[in-house]
C-alpha positions in Angstrom: 81.8 100.7 62.9 78.8 102.5 64.5 79.6 106.1 63.7 81.9 108.4 61.4 82.0 111.8 60.4 84.0 113.5 57.6 83.3 116.8 59.1 85.9 116.2 61.9 87.4 113.0 60.3 86.3 110.3 63.1 85.5 106.8 62.7 84.1 105.1 66.0 84.7 101.3 65.9 83.5 98.9 68.4 85.1 95.4 69.5 83.3 92.3 68.8 85.7 90.5 71.1 87.2 91.5 74.4 90.6 92.3 74.6 90.6 91.0 77.8 90.5 87.5 76.5 93.8 88.1 74.7 96.3 85.7 76.7 98.7 87.3 79.1 97.4 91.0 77.7 96.6 93.8 80.4 94.4 96.7 78.6 95.1 100.3 79.1 91.7 102.4 78.3 92.5 106.0 77.2 90.0 108.5 78.7 88.7 111.5 76.7 87.4 115.1 77.1 85.2 117.1 74.8 86.2 120.3 76.2 86.6 123.0 73.8 89.4 124.5 75.8 92.7 124.9 73.8 95.1 122.3 75.4 98.4 123.7 76.7 100.7 120.2 75.7 99.9 117.6 73.2 101.1 114.2 73.1 100.7 111.9 70.3 100.8 107.8 70.3 100.9 106.1 66.9 101.8 103.0 65.0 102.4 104.3 61.5 101.7 101.8 58.7 101.9 99.3 62.2 105.3 100.0 62.9 106.1 99.8 66.9 104.4 102.2 68.9 105.8 105.9 68.6 105.5 109.1 70.3 105.3 112.9 69.3 105.3 115.9 72.0 104.2 119.3 71.3 104.9 121.5 74.2 103.1 124.9 73.1 99.6 125.9 73.1 97.8 124.7 70.3 95.7 126.4 67.8 92.5 126.0 65.8 92.7 124.7 62.2 90.2 124.1 59.3 87.3 126.1 60.1 87.6 125.5 63.9 87.0 121.9 63.5 90.6 120.7 64.0 93.6 121.4 66.3 97.0 122.3 65.2 100.3 120.6 66.6 103.7 121.4 65.9 106.2 119.0 67.6 109.1 119.8 69.8 109.9 116.2 69.8 109.2 113.6 67.2 107.1 113.6 64.3 104.4 111.4 62.6 104.4 109.4 59.5 102.4 108.1 56.6 99.9 105.4 58.2 99.9 107.5 61.7 96.5 108.5 60.9 93.7 108.0 63.5 96.0 108.3 66.6 94.7 109.8 69.5 96.0 113.5 70.5 96.2 113.3 74.3 96.3 116.6 76.4 98.0 117.9 79.1 95.8 115.7 81.6 96.6 112.6 79.4 92.7 112.8 78.3 91.8 112.1 74.3 91.0 115.6 72.6 91.2 114.3 69.2 92.4 112.2 66.3 95.1 112.7 63.4 93.4 113.5 60.1 96.2 115.2 58.2 99.5 117.0 57.9 103.1 117.4 56.6 106.1 114.6 56.6 109.1 115.1 58.2 110.9 116.7 61.0 109.4 120.2 62.2 106.1 119.7 60.9 102.8 120.6 61.4 99.9 118.4 62.1 95.4 118.7 62.1 93.7 116.5 64.4 90.0 116.4 64.4 88.5 117.8 67.4 86.5 115.4 69.9 84.2 117.8 70.9 83.2 118.4 67.6 82.9 115.0 66.8 80.6 114.7 70.3 77.3 116.2 69.1 77.9 117.8 65.3 76.1 115.0 63.4 72.2 114.9 63.4 72.0 111.1 63.8 73.7 108.7 66.3 75.8 107.0 63.2 77.3 110.8 62.6 78.5 111.4 66.2 79.9 110.0 69.3 77.6 110.9 72.4 75.1 108.2 71.7 77.7 105.9 72.1 79.8 107.0 74.7 77.1 108.8 76.9 74.4 106.3 75.9 72.3 107.5 78.7 72.2 111.4 78.1 74.3 112.2 81.5 75.9 115.3 80.3 79.4 113.8 80.9 82.0 116.2 80.0 85.2 113.4 80.4 85.8 109.7 81.1 89.2 109.3 82.8 91.8 106.6 81.7 91.7 103.3 83.4 94.3 100.2 83.3 92.8 97.1 84.1 96.0 95.7 86.3 95.4 92.7 88.1 95.0 93.5 92.0 95.3 91.0 94.9 91.8 91.1 96.3 91.3 90.2 100.3 91.2 91.4 103.7 94.4 93.2 104.9 93.5 92.2 108.4 93.0 88.4 109.0 90.9 87.0 112.3 90.0 83.4 111.7 91.0 83.2 107.9 90.8 85.1 104.8 91.3 84.1 101.2 92.5 85.7 98.2 92.3 86.2 94.6 93.7 88.4 91.6 91.1 90.3 90.1 91.6 91.4 86.3 93.6 88.2 85.5 95.0 87.9 82.4 93.6 85.4 79.9 95.4 81.7 80.3 97.5 83.2 83.1 98.3 81.5 86.5 99.2 82.5 90.1 102.1 81.7 92.1 101.6 83.0 95.6 104.3 83.4 98.3 103.7 84.2 102.3 106.8 83.8 104.7 105.3 81.1 106.7 105.3 77.1 106.6 102.1 75.6 105.4 100.3 74.1 108.5 102.6 76.1 110.8 100.7 76.2 113.7 100.4 78.7 115.8 101.8 80.8 113.4 99.4 81.3 110.3 98.6 78.5 108.0 99.0 79.0 104.1 97.2 77.2 101.7 97.9 77.7 97.8 95.3 77.0 95.2 92.5 76.7 98.0 89.7 76.7 98.0 90.0 76.7 94.0 93.0 77.1 91.4 95.0 80.3 91.6 93.3 81.5 95.1 95.0 81.4 98.6 94.0 81.2 101.9 95.9 82.1 105.5 94.2 80.9 108.3 94.9 82.2 111.6 93.4 79.5 114.3 95.3 80.7 117.0 95.4 84.7 116.4 98.7 84.8 116.4 100.1 88.1 115.6 101.9 88.5 112.3 102.4 91.1 110.0 104.1 89.9 106.3 103.6 90.5 102.7 101.4 88.1 100.5 103.2 88.1 97.3 101.4 86.9 93.8 103.6 86.3 90.7 101.5 86.6 87.4 103.0 83.6 85.2 102.3 83.1 81.4 104.1 80.2 79.4 106.9 80.2 82.2 107.6 83.7 82.0 106.3 86.1 84.9 104.0 89.2 83.9 103.7 91.3 86.9 104.6 90.6 90.8 102.2 91.8 93.1 102.2 92.2 97.0 99.8 92.8 99.7 100.5 93.6 103.2 98.6 91.1 105.5 98.4 91.6 109.0 96.8 89.1 111.4 95.3 90.0 114.9 95.8 88.8 118.2 92.5 88.2 120.1 93.3 89.0 123.6 95.4 92.2 124.2 97.4 94.3 121.9 101.1 94.2 121.0 102.5 97.3 122.3 105.2 99.2 124.4 104.8 101.7 127.2 107.2 104.3 128.5 106.7 106.3 132.0 108.6 109.2 132.6 110.2 109.7 136.0 108.5 112.4 137.8 107.9 113.7 141.5 104.4 113.7 142.5 103.1 114.7 146.4 106.6 114.3 147.7 107.6 110.9 146.1 110.1 110.9 143.3 109.1 108.1 141.1 111.6 106.5 138.8 111.1 106.0 134.8 110.2 102.5 133.6 109.3 100.9 129.9 108.5 97.6 128.8 105.9 95.6 127.1 102.1 96.2 127.8 100.7 92.9 129.2 97.0 92.0 130.2 97.5 94.3 133.0 101.0 96.8 133.7 101.7 98.6 136.6 103.2 102.1 136.7 103.5 105.1 138.8 100.8 107.5 139.9 101.0 111.2 138.3 103.8 110.3 136.1 103.0 110.6 132.0 102.5 107.2 130.5 102.9 107.0 126.7 101.4 103.9 125.4 102.8 102.6 121.6 100.7 100.4 119.4 102.8 98.4 117.2 100.1 96.9 115.2 99.0 98.7 111.9 95.2 98.6 111.9 93.3 101.8 112.7 92.2 101.9 116.2 89.5 103.9 118.5 90.8 104.1 121.7 88.2 104.6 125.1 88.3 104.3 128.8 86.4 101.8 129.8 83.8 102.5 133.2 81.9 99.3 132.8 81.9 97.1 135.9 81.2 99.8 138.3 84.4 101.5 138.1 83.8 105.2 138.9 87.4 106.5 139.1 89.1 107.7 136.0 92.5 108.8 134.7 93.7 112.3 136.0 94.4 113.0 132.0 94.1 110.7 129.2 94.2 111.5 125.2 94.5 108.9 122.4 96.8 110.4 119.1 96.0 108.6 116.1 98.3 109.6 113.8 101.1 108.2 116.0 99.0 105.4 117.6 100.1 107.0 121.2 97.9 106.7 124.0 98.8 109.3 127.1 97.6 109.4 130.4 98.3 110.0 134.0 96.9 108.2 137.1 95.5 110.2 140.2 97.0 110.6 143.4 95.8 107.6 145.8 95.1 105.3 143.1 97.3 102.7 144.2 95.9 99.2 143.6 92.9 100.5 141.5 92.6 99.6 137.8 92.3 101.9 135.3 90.9 99.9 131.8 91.3 101.2 128.1 89.2 99.7 125.4 91.0 99.2 121.7 88.7 98.7 119.0 88.7 99.5 115.0 89.3 98.4 111.8 91.3 95.2 111.7 90.5 94.3 115.5 89.0 91.0 115.6 87.9 91.2 119.1 87.9 94.4 121.4 90.9 94.5 123.5 91.2 95.6 127.1 94.3 97.0 128.7 94.7 97.6 132.4 96.9 99.7 134.3 97.4 99.9 138.2 99.6 102.0 139.9 102.4 101.2 142.5 102.6 102.8 145.8 105.2 102.6 148.9 108.3 103.4 147.0 111.4 103.2 148.9 112.0 106.7 148.4 108.3 107.7 149.8 107.7 109.4 153.1 107.8 107.1 156.4 104.4 105.6 156.8 102.9 104.7 160.2 102.0 101.5 158.5 103.3 98.9 156.4 101.2 96.0 154.7 102.4 92.0 154.5 100.2 89.2 153.3 101.0 86.1 155.2 99.6 82.5 153.8 98.6 79.7 156.9 97.7 77.6 153.5 97.3 77.6 149.7 93.9 79.4 150.2 93.7 81.4 153.1 95.8 84.7 153.1 96.1 86.9 156.4 96.6 90.9 155.7 98.2 92.3 158.2 98.9 95.9 159.3 102.5 96.3 161.0 103.6 99.3 163.4 106.1 99.8 165.4 103.5 101.1 168.5 100.8 98.2 168.1 99.0 99.4 171.3 99.3 103.1 170.3 98.2 102.5 166.5 95.2 100.4 167.5 93.4 103.1 169.4 90.7 104.5 166.9 91.9 102.2 164.2 89.7 102.3 161.2 90.6 100.6 157.6 89.2 99.4 154.4 90.3 96.6 152.5 89.8 95.9 148.7 91.2 93.2 146.1 91.3 93.5 142.6 91.6 90.7 140.0 94.8 91.6 138.1 93.8 90.1 134.9 90.3 91.6 134.5 90.3 94.5 136.6 87.6 93.4 138.4 86.6 93.5 142.7 86.7 90.7 144.0 86.4 91.8 147.7 85.5 94.8 149.9 85.6 95.0 153.4 85.1 98.4 155.4 85.3 99.8 158.8 87.7 97.1 160.1 89.3 97.9 163.7 92.0 94.7 163.8 95.7 95.1 162.9 94.7 92.0 160.5 92.2 89.9 158.2 91.8 87.0 157.0 90.4 85.9 153.5 89.8 82.4 152.1 90.6 82.6 148.2 89.6 79.1 147.4 86.8 80.0 144.8 88.8 82.3 143.2 90.5 82.1 140.0 93.8 81.6 139.8 96.3 84.3 138.8 97.5 87.6 140.3 95.7 89.8 142.5 96.4 93.4 144.4 95.1 93.9 148.0 94.5 97.9 148.7 94.3 99.1 152.3 92.7 102.4 152.9 93.6 103.4 156.2 93.1 107.5 156.9 95.4 109.4 154.1 97.3 106.3 153.4 97.1 103.9 150.6 98.8 100.5 151.2 99.0 98.2 148.4 100.1 94.5 147.9 100.3 91.8 145.3 99.0 88.4 146.2 99.2 85.0 144.0 96.2 83.0 144.3 95.9 78.7 143.2 99.6 78.8 141.9 
């Protein structure tokens, strides 16, 4: 016993051993308040003469009693008995406001509770008051919230290469049984290791950056009985592009009726210029989206906006943007590596107005590509002909070739030094934009 005072009938005891050392025990610490305001509801938790837990409730405003040193309670539900003395009285906020001192026996009785606020500083020395022990640094605190030392899984929600998990507040002598819906050493899926690196811990490795969303389950077991089952959502991130789907609305734009299209977002995705495109990201991490103007890109979308609550990116590509890359960067919590998604726009729909030219790409060998303008009247169309050629790598959105001011109907290029993959050729001839995809090295 460190302090007591008969004035409000309190005694404060300090435990000489931690309740956290009791096997399989999860402690709950009541909060308290030293407010002098009348509580509007009272609940008393008591163990009369060591009996199992009992509860009594008073739903009416308390009155003061015994020279304003006590609270009075008259119960609407339940009662107290001999041996209930010392039981905590909780107010409407579930904070301790006093302890049971005296009262009647039986039903419809009134009890008197020594007031916590009086016990706080009535005594003239530390052994006769609470404040020296419950606010040792004299901070002036008015209350302390309740807290339960519940076990919890500690570890990151998002896995990049790997993450280790353990149980905070694990009860004494308890063991942890971990469960995760994947097989051990199940590459390329995340790999799950129990009791690693030490007992009662587990590790999830995502060496191949496999996108995966599942619940990690921890069962707290003591003597073969499960005390508690915990769960934590775990998300493993892909290293390259995000998992997302898109819907492009149908729309008329500069005399062309574009059809609606939808699908999964790839490294590069083709949509129609002028139409609203909505991209929904399926991963759960919090994202930051911004438009990427790096690498000399000066063109921008006609409109773009990211709506964070729904994880939806909306944009429209401008007129005459056929063949140009439009890149967005995805970053934020849970992103292991910044991700870049690229959109190109189609040109030359089947229902587009007739053009004086069409575009063909011919291959005389694996690496030699001929870009040829085709027209019904070659002689007339050659007069005053002036056109430009741009070629973009589809996977990276980078410009690999630009030739301006050509007057012939064809241009031959050697792609032997290019990275294997898909490319977009963009021909600008007057007010017309012609595009065509070509494959290199495959």
